[in-house]
C-alpha positions in Angstrom: 61.2 66.5 -16.1 64.6 67.5 -14.8 67.5 67.6 -17.1 70.3 68.3 -14.6 71.8 65.2 -12.6 71.4 66.5 -9.2 67.7 67.5 -10.1 67.2 63.9 -11.3 68.7 62.4 -8.0 66.6 64.7 -5.8 63.4 63.7 -7.8 64.3 60.0 -7.1 64.9 60.9 -3.4 61.7 62.7 -3.2 59.6 59.8 -4.6 61.3 57.3 -2.4 60.5 59.5 0.7 57.1 60.2 -0.5 56.3 56.4 -0.4 57.8 55.9 2.7 55.9 58.7 4.3 52.8 57.6 2.9 53.1 54.2 4.5 54.0 55.5 8.0 51.2 57.9 7.9 48.7 55.1 6.8 50.0 52.9 9.6 49.6 55.6 12.1 45.9 56.4 10.9 44.9 52.6 11.2 46.4 52.3 14.8 44.4 55.3 15.8 41.3 54.2 14.1 41.7 50.6 15.7 42.0 52.0 19.3 39.1 54.4 18.6 36.8 51.6 17.8 38.2 49.5 20.7 37.4 52.4 23.1 33.7 51.9 22.1 33.5 48.3 22.3 36.3 46.7 24.6 37.8 49.2 26.8 40.4 46.9 28.3 41.8 46.1 24.9 42.0 49.9 24.0 43.8 50.7 27.3 46.5 47.9 26.3 46.8 49.5 22.9 47.3 53.0 24.3 51.1 52.5 24.9 51.5 51.5 21.4 49.6 54.5 20.3 51.8 56.9 22.2 54.9 55.2 20.6 53.6 55.7 17.3 52.6 59.1 17.6 56.0 59.8 19.4 57.8 58.4 16.6 56.0 60.2 14.0 56.6 63.4 15.8 60.3 62.5 16.3 61.0 61.9 12.5 58.9 64.8 11.3 55.8 63.0 10.2 53.4 65.1 12.2 54.3 68.1 14.5 54.8 67.9 18.0 51.8 69.7 19.3 49.4 67.4 16.8 51.0 64.3 18.4 50.2 65.8 21.8 46.8 66.7 20.9 46.1 63.1 19.3 47.3 61.5 22.8 45.3 63.8 24.7 42.2 63.1 22.9 42.4 59.4 22.7 43.3 59.0 26.2 40.3 61.3 27.1 38.1 59.2 24.8 39.3 55.8 26.7 38.8 57.5 30.1 35.2 58.5 29.2 34.3 54.9 27.8 35.7 53.2 31.2 33.8 55.6 33.5 
């Protein structure tokens, strides 16, 4: 455990950030999973959900939760999956 006052504060901040990042990452994973499942069953609903997926990925990349290239790769793959399901 930290002894110095600034180290104690840094630990508190890290714990708060860790919890916030965990919830954000979990919500991102759930929206991606939901869209993947919809692509297999209801393609029209998956298409409607696509802007929300893009928004979530862009926001995650913007705040540093995931890297920008990871966001781009995930967007590309989910769009490709939906396009393949509709064809």
